[in-house]
N, C-alpha and C positions, 0 to 999 in steps of 0.2 A: 494784059501782061502787067505784073506788079512792078513797083519801083524798088530800088535799093533803099534799105532803111537808112535814115540820116546819121546813124551813129556807127562807130567802129568798136569792136570788142578786142582788147589786147590781153592775151593770156601769157603770164610769165610762170613757167614751170621749172622748178629746180631740178638739178641732176637726179635727185632721188624721187622726184614727183612722177605721177602717172595720172591718167584720166580713166575712170571707170567706164564700163560699157553703157552707152546711152543712145537715144535718138533725140535730136534737138526738138523741142516742143513746137508743134504746128501752131500753137496758140500765139507764139511770139515771133515766128519767122515763117517765110513762105517755102517755096519748093526748091530753093537753091541756097547752099552754104559754100562760100569760097574761103579758103584758108591759105595764107602765106606763112610758111614755116621758116623761121630764122635761127641762126646761131648753131644748131646742132642737128645731126641726123637723128631720127627716131623711128620706131617701128609701130605701125598702127595695125589693129586687127578689126576686120569687118565680119560680123556674124549675122546670119539670117535670124531675125528676131524669133520666129516661131520654131526654128530648127537650128539652134546654135552650133550643132556639130558641122553645119555647112558654113565654113568660114575661110577667110583668106588673110594672110599677114602680108603687109606691104611696107617697103622702105619709104619713108618720107624724108627725102634728102634736105639738108639745110638749103635755104634760098629757093625752095620750090613752092609751087602753087598747086593745090588740088581743089576740085569742085565736087561737091556731093549734090546730086539731083536725081530725080526719078527713083528707081529702086534703091540705089545706094543711100538716098536721103530718107525714104520712108520705111523700107523693109529690113534694113540692116542696122544693127547697133555698130557703133564705132568707139574705139578706145585707143589711148596711147599706152603701150605696155611698160611695165616696170623694167628697169635695167636687167634684172636677173632673168626676165622672160623675153628679152629682145634679141631674137634670132631671125635671120632670113636664111632658110635652109639650115646649114651647119655654121653659117657665119654669125658670130656675135656682133651686135651693133651696140656700141657704148653711147648712151645718150648723155650729153652734158646739159647745161641750162638751155631751155627751149623757149623762145618767144614766138608766139604766133599772132597774126593779125587776121581777124575774122570779120567778114562782111556777109550780111544776109539780106534777102529781099522781104518785102512786106508779105504778111499772111494773106 
């Protein structure tokens, strides 16, 4: 079992910011990515890399923790949606400034 990497990544995303769909590089981190989301609710989208029409949008509440491992880590892209695209069902989710603290384990 790998160890947690000795550094912490802090991401400061403005109210107008978003994160494009991606899969974190296996070259730089292992099979787990843990994210603490602070300050603002946001909406994330997870899409199957080989079939992007298979996707789910999820609410990432402020002060929450989520962990990507297994299929969610390797087979699904993840992104933080732009404010104009941030809906859970019919409910609009307004994202303010979002700070997240990210920890990864060794490759």
